[in-house]
C-alpha positions as CSV (number, residue, x, y, z in Angstrom):
1,M,50.5,378.4,161.5
2,T,54.3,379.3,162.8
3,I,56.7,376.6,164.3
4,T,59.6,377.2,166.4
5,W,60.9,374.7,166.5
6,N,63.8,373.6,169.2
7,D,67.6,373.3,167.9
8,N,68.2,370.2,170.8
9,V,65.7,367.3,168.6
10,P,65.9,367.2,164.8
11,I,62.8,369.0,163.2
12,Y,61.9,365.3,161.5
13,R,61.3,364.0,165.9
14,Q,59.5,367.1,166.3
15,L,57.2,366.9,162.4
16,R,55.7,363.2,164.4
17,D,56.0,364.6,167.9
18,R,53.4,367.8,166.7
19,V,50.8,364.6,163.9
20,V,51.3,362.4,167.4
21,A,49.7,365.0,169.5
22,M,47.0,365.9,166.9
23,I,45.7,362.8,166.4
24,L,45.9,362.7,170.7
25,D,43.7,365.5,170.7
26,G,41.5,364.3,168.0
27,V,42.4,367.0,165.5
28,L,43.6,363.5,163.3
29,N,41.1,361.1,164.0
30,E,41.1,357.3,162.4
31,G,40.9,357.6,158.3
32,D,41.6,361.0,158.2
33,P,44.7,361.7,155.7
34,L,47.8,363.4,156.6
35,P,48.5,367.2,155.3
36,S,50.2,366.0,152.1
37,V,54.6,365.9,152.2
38,R,54.8,368.7,149.7
39,Q,52.2,371.1,151.4
40,V,53.7,370.1,154.8
41,A,57.0,370.9,153.3
42,A,55.8,374.5,151.5
43,D,53.7,375.1,155.4
44,Y,56.5,374.6,157.0
45,Q,59.7,376.0,154.6
46,I,61.4,372.6,154.9
47,N,62.8,370.4,153.5
48,P,59.8,367.6,152.2
49,L,62.6,364.5,152.9
50,T,62.5,365.8,156.1
51,V,58.6,365.5,156.5
52,S,59.1,362.5,154.7
53,K,61.3,361.1,156.9
54,S,58.5,362.2,159.8
55,Y,56.0,360.1,158.2
56,Q,57.7,357.3,158.1
57,E,58.9,357.0,161.3
58,L,54.6,356.9,161.8
59,V,54.4,354.2,159.4
60,D,57.1,352.4,161.2
61,E,55.4,352.1,164.5
62,Q,52.1,351.1,162.8
63,L,49.7,355.1,163.5
64,V,49.3,355.5,159.7
65,E,49.5,354.0,156.7
66,K,50.5,354.8,152.9
67,R,48.0,354.2,150.0
68,R,49.8,354.6,146.7
69,G,48.3,357.3,144.9
70,L,45.9,358.2,147.7
71,G,48.2,359.9,150.7
72,M,48.9,358.5,153.8
73,F,45.5,358.1,156.8
74,V,45.6,357.3,160.6
75,N,46.0,353.8,160.9
76,Q,42.3,352.5,163.0
77,G,43.7,352.2,167.1
78,A,46.2,354.1,166.4
79,R,44.8,356.6,169.1
80,D,44.1,354.1,171.5
81,V,48.0,352.9,170.9
82,L,49.1,356.1,171.6
83,L,47.3,356.1,174.7
84,K,48.3,353.5,176.0
85,S,52.6,354.5,175.6
86,E,51.7,358.3,176.2
87,R,50.3,356.9,179.5
88,E,53.1,354.2,180.3
89,R,56.2,356.7,179.2
90,F,54.1,359.5,181.6
91,L,54.0,356.5,184.9
92,R,57.8,355.7,183.9
93,E,59.6,359.0,183.2
94,E,57.1,362.2,184.4
95,W,54.9,360.7,187.4
96,P,57.9,360.0,189.5
97,P,60.2,363.7,190.3
98,L,56.6,365.4,190.1
99,Y,55.0,362.5,192.7
100,A,58.3,363.6,194.8
101,R,58.0,366.8,194.7
102,I,54.2,366.9,195.7
103,K,55.7,365.0,199.2
104,R,58.4,367.2,199.8
105,M,56.0,370.2,199.7
106,D,53.6,367.8,201.5
107,I,50.9,369.0,199.4
108,D,47.8,366.2,199.9
109,L,47.4,364.4,196.5
110,E,43.6,364.2,196.9
111,K,43.1,368.0,197.9
112,L,45.4,368.8,194.4
113,M,42.7,366.5,192.4
114,A,39.6,369.0,194.1
115,Q,41.8,371.5,193.0
116,A,42.1,370.5,189.7
117,E,38.1,369.5,189.4
118,K,36.9,373.1,189.7
119,R,39.0,374.9,188.2
120,K,38.0,372.4,185.0
121,S,34.6,373.8,185.8
């Protein structure tokens, strides 16, 4: 898999966000091991210290735990914690301008939701 790094965000932060997305998407589940620091560094051709910094952020956020000699593992409840914080962030940061645009364009929310449901099927 190829990654295109965003020059405006530190790589360790982008890597952290990628792991968070994998947890939210169910690619990584509670109790699953994270890929090793060495493996990620080799796969993405980045410094192992960058990967370690990324993983340490996840540990600090109590989303993953270090098991000495075994690696890093997704904590129980990590997905629920992430869903809660992502929902709060969405409602605080993304929803207000999106809602304002919907209102400005005079789009009916019920029709919009019905259309979205149709496209899912």
